[in-house]
C-alpha positions in Angstrom: 0.9 -4.0 55.1 -1.0 -7.3 55.0 -2.0 -6.9 58.6 -3.6 -3.5 57.9 -5.8 -5.0 55.3 -7.0 -7.7 57.8 -7.7 -5.0 60.5 -10.4 -3.4 58.3 -13.8 -4.4 59.5 -16.8 -5.1 57.3 -18.5 -2.0 58.6 -15.7 0.2 57.5 -15.9 -1.3 54.0 -19.6 -0.8 53.9 -19.4 2.8 55.0 -16.7 3.6 52.4 -18.7 1.9 49.7 -21.8 3.8 50.8 -20.0 7.1 50.7 -18.6 6.5 47.3 -22.0 5.3 46.1 -23.6 8.5 47.3 -21.0 10.7 45.6 -21.0 8.9 42.3 -24.2 10.4 40.9 -22.7 13.9 41.5 -19.4 13.3 39.7 -20.4 12.4 36.1 -21.8 15.7 35.0 -18.7 17.5 36.2 -16.2 14.9 34.9 -18.0 14.5 31.6 -18.1 18.2 30.9 -14.4 18.6 31.6 -13.3 15.5 29.9 -15.6 16.1 26.9 -14.1 19.5 26.2 -10.5 18.1 26.6 -11.4 15.2 24.4 -12.8 17.5 21.8 -9.7 19.6 21.8 -7.4 16.6 21.7 -9.5 15.2 18.8 -9.2 18.5 16.9 -5.5 18.7 17.5 -5.0 15.1 16.5 -7.0 15.6 13.3 -4.9 18.7 12.4 -1.7 16.9 13.0 -2.9 13.9 11.1 -3.9 16.0 8.1 -0.5 17.8 8.2 1.3 14.5 8.3 -0.8 13.1 5.4 -0.1 16.2 3.3 3.7 15.9 4.0 3.6 12.2 3.3 1.8 12.8 0.0 4.3 15.5 -1.0 7.3 13.3 -0.2 5.7 10.4 -2.1 5.3 12.7 -5.2 8.9 13.8 -4.8 10.1 10.2 -4.7 8.0 9.3 -7.7 9.6 12.2 -9.7 13.1 11.2 -8.6 12.3 7.6 -9.6 11.2 8.7 -13.1 14.3 10.8 -13.5 16.5 7.9 -12.4 14.8 5.6 -14.8 15.4 8.1 -17.7 19.1 8.4 -16.7 19.4 4.6 -16.6 18.1 4.4 -20.1 20.6 6.9 -21.3 23.4 5.1 -19.5 22.4 1.8 -21.0 22.4 3.3 -24.5 25.8 4.9 -24.0 27.2 1.7 -22.5 26.0 -0.3 -25.5 27.6 2.1 -27.9 30.9 2.0 -26.0 31.0 -1.8 -25.7 29.8 -2.5 -29.2 31.7 0.0 -31.6 30.2 -1.7 -34.7 26.8 -0.9 -33.5 27.8 2.7 -32.9 29.3 3.1 -36.4 26.3 1.7 -38.1 24.0 4.0 -36.2 22.2 6.8 -37.9 24.5 9.4 -36.3 27.1 10.6 -38.9 30.7 10.0 -37.9 33.2 12.7 -38.6 36.8 11.6 -39.4 39.2 14.4 -38.8 42.3 12.4 -39.6 45.5 12.1 -37.4 46.0 15.8 -37.0 42.5 17.0 -36.5 40.3 19.0 -38.9 41.9 20.4 -41.9 42.2 24.2 -42.2 43.0 24.5 -45.9 
């Protein structure tokens, strides 16, 4: 392959360069028109996908925030119940009335 590159003469390089140089002014209007429409379509598709992903992300974020709030509320309830179970004196002195049914349950007399 290296020998082929050496066999090229300077006149071949010049004629190729000249041919390309003559064709270049004709290509941009065609290429720009085609690539501009494809780029515009790609940009619109990308923007639609980006908007859809942003909306989905926002919805998921709101769902997570709601779940976080619910878990925080449940944690507060668990902490309150746990403190009542672990500290019975605190539970008996709370404002909730305790009902004593005796050893056999509520009386029916």
